[in-house]
N, C-alpha and C positions, 0 to 999 in steps of 0.2 A: 574402733572406728570402723564401720563397715565400707567396705568398697565400695565407690560410684562408678556409674559405666553410664556415658553419655553415648547417645546413639539418636539418629532417625530411623524410621520406618520401611521398610519394604527392600532394601538392600542388603546385598550378600556382604557384605563387609563387617557389620554391625552383627549378622548372625552367626558367620565362625566365632567371633568372640563370645557370643553368648552361649554357641554348642561348649565351648572351651570351659567356661563359666559350670554348666547344667554336668558334664561331666566328672568333674573335677570335684562336684557338688559344693562351690566355693559359695557363701551368702552373699550377696550385693545389692545395694540398691538404686535400681532402673531408673535414667532421669532420660525421658525422649523429649527429641527439642523438633520443633517444628521450624523448616527451611523458611518456608514461607512467610513467616512473621521476623524474621531475622534474629531468631534468637541463638545461633551460631557466630553474630557480629559484635553480640552484646560484650561492653567492657570485661564482665565478668567472667565469660563464657573464654574471649581471647588471651585473659590473664592465665588460662588453662591451656591453649592452644593457638598461639598468635598466628596461625595459617586459618584458623576458623572452621576446621575441616573434623569429620565425625568420621569413624568411632573415636573417642577418649575415655580411658580408666585414670581412676584417680585411689590412690592406694595409700591414704595418710597424706604424708607430704612427697609421697612419689606420683606423677603423672605420668601415663604412656599414650603417645597417640600413633596410628595406624596400627590396623590388625593385625599383621604377623607379628609388628611386636609387643603387642597385647597378648596373644597368645602364646609368645616364648616368655614375655615376663610371668606368665601364669604359671607357664610349666616350672620355672626356677623357683617360684615363690611360692608352689604349694605340689611338689614334685611326684603326689600319689593321684592319679596314677600317672605313668611317663608318656607322655605324648611324642616327646624326641627321641625317644628310644632311650635302654639304659647304658649300650657301649658304642664305642666309636662308630664302629662299621654300620651299627643302626641307626644313628644319628646322621650319619653319611646318607646313608639311602633315603631315609626320609626327607632331609633337606636335598636332596638330589629329584626327588619326585617335585617338592613345593617349588623348587628353580624350575624348572621344565614346566608345569603348571603354566607358570607366571609367563613363561614365553611362545607357550604352542596355547594349551586347551583353555587356560582362563583370561588370555589374552584375545582369541578368536571368541570366544563366549561373550565377553566383553562390549564386542563389536556388533553383535546383537542386541543383547540388553541394553546398552548405554541408548541408543539413539531411540529404541524401542517403548520403553517404560521410563527413560529421565531425560529424555529430548538432547542426549550426548551427542549428538554429529547427525547426520544424514541418515533417513529410514532409506532411501532409495540403493543404500551403497551396502545391506545388509546381505542381499542376494550372492553379493561376491565372496561371500563367506560359506555360503554353505556347503560347496565341495570338501574343501580344507578344513570344516569343522566335521565334516562324516568320517573323512581319514583317521582324524584324532580320535573321535568318540568311537568307534570301530577298534581301534589300536587298543585305547583303554577297556574297551569292552572283553577283548581278547584277553588282557591281561589279568580282569577279573573273574574269567574262566577259571583262571588257573590258582588265584589267591583272595580270598574273602575280602583283604582290605589292600590299599594300594600297597603299601611297603612292608606287606608279610601276614603275620595269622590275626593280629590286633589292632584296633582301631589307632591309628595316629594322626599327629597334626596333619599329614597327608592327607589323609580323609576330610578332617574338619577344614581344610583350606579350602578344600574343593569343592565338596558336599554343597554348601548354599545356590553356587553359580547353577547348581542343574535342574531344581525347582523354579530358579527364578527366570530361566533359560523357558521353560517348559509353561510358563504362564505368559512369556514375552511374544511365544508364538500365538498364544491363544488369542491376542489382541486381534481384534474384528477388524482395526484401521490396515494390519498389514497383511489380511489372507491371502492376497493373490503372492504376495513377496514368500510369504510364511510356505507353501505348497511346494517351494524349492528345498525344503530343510526334513531331515528322517524324524518320524517321532519316534521318543527316548522309548515307552513305551512299544511301540510296535518292532523297533530295528534294532535294539539293545538290550536284549535280556538280562547279561550278566550289570549292567549298570544299573537296572530295575532290581534285581536280588540285591546290589549293593545297597543302593538307596534304601530299601526296607530293612537292611542291617541296619544302617547309621538311623534309621527312624524308632528302632526297637530297643535302642543302646538307653541304659540305666540313665535316667536323671534327663 
């Protein structure tokens, strides 16, 4: 029975799961739901996820919700290539990066992406994010100047976890509705050359 992956378009959370599926070359059936039509509130979908949120992965009788849990499940169910490392020290480093992303850089990116693209919060507040986000992106850029991937020499869950937020962030800054506010932010292409190279490496991955 093929894996079924339920998601909606446009967001980074489903994207990280689909990257995992692609890198591991796992066959699956995509099921794209329309939030505006209430397709996550139907009895059928709520039987999979009572919270009515996406993404959700169904593998036979196993149902997994939340993007990071889906990534971890897929890595355990399909071990090659390993995305959480082969040794305890590698796993610790990868999980440390993921935890720090959630607390710092991803948290800041979400404060821009959420209000601008998904009407999640006031757009006027995003200007407050510009300076701390620049510090985080500058630190990431320096790190990626010393390492091809976030947690070492090969792609890992730390890269897959963060990557979708960067193109989504770039898309948010291009919205004409926030042109004046967007001018407070540094362009990824112009200001963070090592992040740009890392993004190109991610785009060139097999799968």
